[in-house]
N, C-alpha and C positions, 0 to 999 in steps of 0.2 A: 331576482325581478320578482316580484308579486303581483298576483292579478284578485281583483275582485269579483265575485261571482254572484249572480241570484237566480232562486229557482223559483218559477211562479207556481203558486199554489194549486192555479188551474192547469198544470202540464201534468201528464201521465207518464212523459218520456223521463227514466230514469237518468240522472245527471250524474256523470262520472268526472272525480277530480283529477285532473290528470299531472303528472309529474314530467316536464319536458326534458328529455335527458339528451346534451350534447357534449360528444368528445372528440377531443383534436390530438392528435401525439404528434411529436416532435418531427417524425418521419413523414406523416399527413400533411405538416406544413410546407415540406420541401416540394410535395406533389401536385401543389398547385389549388385554385380556389374549390374544386368541387366538394370536399370536404371541409372546408371551411367552417368557423363557427356561425357566420353571417348567412353562408348556405344552407345549413343546416336548420336556423332559425327560422328561416324562410319556408321551408319546406314544411315543418313542424307546425308552425302557423298558419299556413294555406289549408294544411290538412284539418285542423282544428276549426277552422272556419266553415269548413262543408258538413261538419257532424255536429248536429244540436245538442247531441247527448254527451259532448266532450266539453267541459269548462275547464280552463288553466287554473291552476293552484299555486305552481311555481315554476320556475327553471331552473336546471341544476346543469352547470358548466364544469367540465373537467379538461382543462386548457394545458397540453401539453403531456399528456399522462398516456402512458402505455397502456392497449387494452387486453394486455397479457397479464394485469394484474387487476383486482378489485381493490387494493389499497389506495383509492383518490378519492380526495375530500368532497367533491360534489357527489360521488356518487353514496359517500357515507351518511351525508347529509339527508340524501333520497331518503334512503332505507331507513335513518331514523324518522323521518316523518311517515313513513309507509307501519312503521312499527306503532306509532302514536294515532294511527287512523285518519291522517290529515289528508293522504294520497291514497287512490284506489287503484290508480290507472299510471303504466308509464308508457310513454310514446317516443321511439327513436328515430333516425331516418332510415335504418338497417341494422342489422345484425353486428357489423363489425363495430358499428360505435357503441353498442352496449359493452361488447368484450370481443377477445380474440383467444380467450383461454377455453377449447372445447368441454373439458369436463366440469368447469365451474360455471360458464354459459348454461348446461345444459342440467346443471344442477337447480339453476332460478328457475330455469324455465319449466322443467318438468315435477320438480318438487317443492321450492320456497314460496313462488309465485302462487301456485295453487294452494297451499295451506295456506296462505295470506289471504288469498282471495283478491289478489290482487290480476287485473286485467294488463296484457301485455300486446303493445302494437308496435310492430314492424314496418312503415310505409312502404319502402321499394321492395320489401321482401313479400308485399300481400300479407302479412299475417297480424290476425286479431284472434285473441284466446277466446274472446265472447262472441264478436259476429259470425266468426269462421271458425269453430272450434276445432275443425280437422287441421286446419291451417298449422297450428301449433305442435300438432303430433305428426304432422307429415314426415317422411323419411328426408324429405329435402331439408328439413332444419338442422338433423346432427350433421347433416352431409355439409351444409354451408358454415356450420361453425366449425368443422373441422377443416374445411379450407381456408377459413379465417386464420385458424390457427396455425395452418401450413404457409400463409403468407407471413405470417407474424414470424414464423419460423425462418422463412426464408430471407426476408428481410433483415432478421437478426444476424443471420451468417453471412449476409452481405457487407454489413456494418462493421462485422467482427473482422471479416477479412481484409476489410480496407484500412480498418484501426491497425491491423495486424502488419500490413504490409506498411505503412506509415512507420509505425515501431520500428520495423527491421531497417528501414533507411535511417534512422536517427531523429526523425521529426519530432516535436516535442508537442505531442496532443491532450496533454493534461488539460483540465477547465481551468483551473487554477496556474498562476504562475510565482514561482517562488519569490520571497523578499530578496530585494536585490538586484531584481531582472524585470523586464518588460518584453514583451514580444516585437520582434523586428515590425518595423510598418510595411515592410515590402515582401514579409514571408513571416505570417502568424505563426508555422511551425517551428520558428527558430526565435531564440532568446538572446538578447542584447544587455549588457549592464546598465541598470540605473546608476547612476554616479552617485546621487546623493544616497541611496538606501546602501550602496556596494561599501560605501565608507563607514558606516555602521556595522558591517558586516565584517569589515577587516578589524575593526576596533575590538568588536567580541573574541577573534579570534586571538589576536594579541594579548588580550588580558587571559587568555586560556592557556597560552604560552607559559605565562609567567605563574603558573599553577594554582590561579584563584579559580574558586566554585563556582560553578553555574548560578548558584545562589547570588554570591557575592557580585557577578556579573551583571544579573538582572536588576539588583538593586541600584548599582552603580547607574545603570541607564534611567531608571525610574528617577532615581535623584537629579538625573542631568535633564529630565523632561523630554527625552528622546521617544518620538512615536513608538507604538508597537508596531508589527507589520500591518495589523488589522485595520489601527487608525492611519497609518500610512496611505493606506489602500484609498480609505475612502477620502480622507483630508488632502492629501496632496494628489495622489493620483486620479482623484474623484470617480472611483470605481464602486459599485455596489459591493456591500458585504453580507454575504449569506452562510447564514449559521443558525442553527436552529435555537441556540439558546441564548444569542445576542443579536439585538438588531440595533440599527444605525441610530437609534433615540439614546441608548445606554453605552455606547461605543467609548465614549469619553472616558467610563470606569474601567478600560481595559489597562491592564499593567503587564510590563514584562516577568516573566515566571523563568522558573529554573529549567520547566521542561519545554518552553520555547527556545531557552537558549541551547539545551540539548538538542533540539530538534534542528536547530541550525550548524551545529557543530558536527553533526553525523550526516548533514545531506551534501552528498558527491556533486551534486547541481553546481556547489561553489566552486570546483578545482575543473569544470567544463565538462562533466560526464551529463548523461542522460539516462536515468533508471526508470523504466516503465513495467508494468504487467506485475504488479506487487499486488495488486487485489482484482477481483474478477466477482460478477453476480453468478449465483448457482446455476441458471439457466435463463432461456430467455423468457419462461414464465415464471423463475423464482429469482426475483430481484434481489435477495437476500447477499451482502457482501460477503466475500470469503479473502483470506488471504492465502497468496499463492507461494510455494517453498521457494525459496531464495534462487535455488538453480535454475529455475523457470522465468526469474525475471529476463525482460528485455535490455542488455545494457551496451551502450554506446559512449566510448571514453573521446574526451579533446571535442566535442561536438560544437560548442560555442566557446566563446572567451570567458575565460577562468577570473574570478576574483581573488581566490585563495590559492596559492602554489600546491601541487600535488602534496610535496614534501611537507608544507605546514599542517596541511589537512591531515596525513597520514601520523605526523606528531602530535597532533592535539587528540586526535583519535586511540591512541595509544597513553598518552597521559591522562584521560578522562574515563574511556570505557574498558580498558582492559583490567583494571583494579578497581573494584567499584568500595570506595572505603570514605569513610565521616571525617569531614575537615574540622578543624580545632576552633576555638571561639575566635580566631583572628582571619579564619577563612582559608588558612593553608593547610598542608599536610605535614603528619609526622615522617621522618626520614624514610623509615622502613614501613609505614602504612600501607597493608593490603599485601606484603611480600613475606612477612615473618608470620609463621605457623604451628603450632604445639603439634609435638610428634606424637601425641598421644590421642588427642580428641579431634585435632584437626583445625581447630577455632584458631581464629587471628590472634595475636598477642597485641595487648593495649600498650600504648606508652605512658608512662606515669611518671611523675616528678619526685623525687626524694630531697629532702634537705635536712642537715646535719650541722649542729651546733656543739661546740665544745671551748677547750682552750684557746685552740687558734680560731682564725675567723671562719665564720660559718661558710659551709660549700653545700652546691645542690649538683645533683646529676639525674639522667633522665635513664630509666631502665623499661625493658619491655617483659610485660607478665600476662599469662595465658588468662584470656578473655573468659573462660569456663570458672577459673579459678578464682579471680575476680568479680565478675556480674551474676552468676549462677549460685556456685555453691563450693566452699573449700573441700567438699568430700568428693567430687564429682573428679576433681583433677588438680594436679599440684601446679606450682607456681611458673615453671619453665622459665625462671627468671634469669636475665641476662642484660648488661649494662649496655647503652647504646654505643659508647666509647669503645667497649671492647669487640661489640658486633661490627662496628665499624673497620675495626683493624684487620680481622680475619675476614671479612669480605673483600678489601682492598687487596689482601694478600692474594686471595683464591682468585680476583679478578686477573691480578699479574700473571698467575700461572697460568690461568684459562687463555690469554693472550698469548702468550708465549707458544704454547702448544697449537694455537691457530695459526702463528706465524709458522711456525715450523710445517704445518700442513701446506701451507699455501706455495710452499717453495715445490709441492710434488703436483699440484694440482695443473693440467694441462685445461686451462680454459679454452681454449681457442677451437680445439678438436670436439669438445662437447658442444659450445653455443653454436658451432656451424651443424652439428648433427641434429639439436635441437631445433634449429630452426627450420631445415629439412622436413623434420616428421611434421613440426607446424603446420607448413605450407600445405603439403600432402592432405592432413586431416581438415583443414579450412577450407580448403578446394572441394572435398568431399562434400563438406556440410553447406556449401553453395549449390552444388548438384542437386543433393538430396531436396535442400529448400526448395529448388524451382521444380522438380519433382513432386513436392507435395502441394505448392500453389496450384499447379495445372492441375491435379487431382480434386482438389476444392472447386475449381472453376467447374470441371467436369459434373462434379454431383450436384452444383448447383443449375447448371444446365439442364441437367437430367428431370429435376422439378417441373421446371418448363415444359420440357417435353411431354410430362405425364400430362399437366395442367392442359396441354394446347393438343391431346390425345394422339401425339404421334407416336406414344408406345403405352403399352397398356398396365394396367396399374402392378399385376404381378412380374412385368417385366422391369418396373421401377423400384419393386421392392428388391427384388434380385440385385441389380445392377447397382441399387443404391449401397447395399449390404458391402457388395464387393468393393465398391470405394473405401467405404468405412473402412473396412479389414485392411486395404492397401494403405490408407491414411495413416492409420494406428501403427503400421508396421515401420512408415518412413518416419513417425515420429519418435519411434523407438530407435532407430537407428541413428537419428540425428543427435537424441539424447546420450546415446552410447559414445560417438564422436565427441561431444560437448565436455563429455566426462573423461575420455582418453586425452583431450586438450590440455582439462585440467592438471591432468595427472603430469603431463610433459612440462606444464609450467611452474610445476611444484618440485621437478627433478632437475639437477644439475645446475641448482641457483647457487651463486656465489658471492651475492651481494652481501650477504650475512658475513662473510670475511672481511670484507672492506669496513663492514661495523665495527666489527671487534677490533679489526687493528688500528683504528683511530685512538684507541686507549692504550699504545704501548707505551707511552710517556705518561701514564695516570699516577697523579699524585694525591686525589682527595676523591671522595664520593658524594653525588648528588641524588635527586630521583631521578635526573635525565640519564645517569648513567645505571640505574637500577631497570630502569622501563627496556634501556638498549640492549643490557645483558643477561639480566635474572628473570627466572620466571618465578620461584618461591625459596624461601629459605625455610627450613626444617629446626627447630629448636628443640633439643632433649632437655632431659630435668638436671642429665650430668654436665653439662653447658658444652656440650658436643652441637655442632652446627653443621647442617648438611645443606649446602648449596646447589639448587639445580637450575642450570644456566638455559638460556632459551633455545640455542642450538646445539645442545647435547645430542638430540637424535640424529641430525643431518650432521653434525662433526664426525659421528660412530659411522655412519651411512658411510661418509665420502672418505675416511679413512679405511673402512672396511674395500670399499670398490677399489681403491688404488693400490692397497695391499695384495688384492687377489689379481692384480693386475701386473705385478711382479715390478 
């Protein structure tokens, strides 16, 4: 909003060009009308009307922005006008509207504004750096700024606690809903299947199961003219599309990409899980996003109806993301791509076609050759060449022998005893985690209430600091205990698991091999220059541990 102003040449009163600054956070919106944009605007305009030395240059509004950061568009525009000498006065309703960051607010009021010769007025705090110079330097100003920051900290902690509680319940609280789902009309924290988009998700997984690449799948969807997730959101669901780089005007230009396909194939939401807490802000004052370690994520399984079965999801992720290899020109993979490696340089072997012609009919075959030798330098490594048919025979023979050994082991494994012990141990640890979580939440509540006791002068500042420190130490100790329990639970879940035996046993009558077999059984295949082959099976370690365990049992 722009305002014209005129200064009478007969007036001796200095006219200040005022910036009316208004800020409203998302939390303020929930707390009523007192801090609304309209209310702030009324207070600022009423103040201007009573002071002849003030004329409005412009109004700057940040609606929905936190006061703990100064990365706000309205504030930035105001500072640009200040730098360009268009504005020499800032007027706010109160200090909290200007900001809730104690250090940065103090820096502006005590250093930046005086250097720029900026008059600062906070109406409800009775602060005017020109008319009442002592008001800006009063001890009450930093105290109010500190209290404003503490308020922001308290609100942030309450919001985080509420979010944490909902996440622990398995509620879906992310701002965006994954493609294939919509929010339940009766419970906004629950996902329900969007049947039209779900058909596309199933189609993507079906194509992936057939060993087609993500690039091929993306091209297929683009060729069919299927809406991308963002297009579907805007054109079908009628939702707003918020993206820093793409607006609704050029949404038609969006295309399916291999990255979009990979994101869908790796998202466990499609098999009914809710995974939250992957990212977090640095602090209530630092809003930069950081990625959280996977062991800290909050995961709830089978929360909503799945679009994809867990078996299909796990299979696709094994096929796609356990071995990262290039596809051939037809969009498929060579049989041993990603599995065969050179014994000397450990680089992958490339599949190469050879064609021979002679007296008899021309023949062709494929071999695997060291990638270093082929692509980098013939002096850096040797070929380690082996024919694909020879390698298939060697691997098939090794798999048959491996299956026989596992079947023999299976006859001595006492599943029932171990499963019962495992179940008993899990119950104890899970129950302890529940108890510790309740204790943690209780201490978080006590710590929050402590701040209100200090604010209401029920306890002294020294007591507040002492009690607060004690609660923080207790909260840290409980979190460490919970982490230890989760780690132990993870160890139990990874011990005495015999699902792998059934995976191996299903190949007891194997007659040929394909990539599905390789992904089920083999970790890597090492090729030596003298044609020796070393096959490392996926379950070698657990096989040896299980064999050792039962051998020691006698």
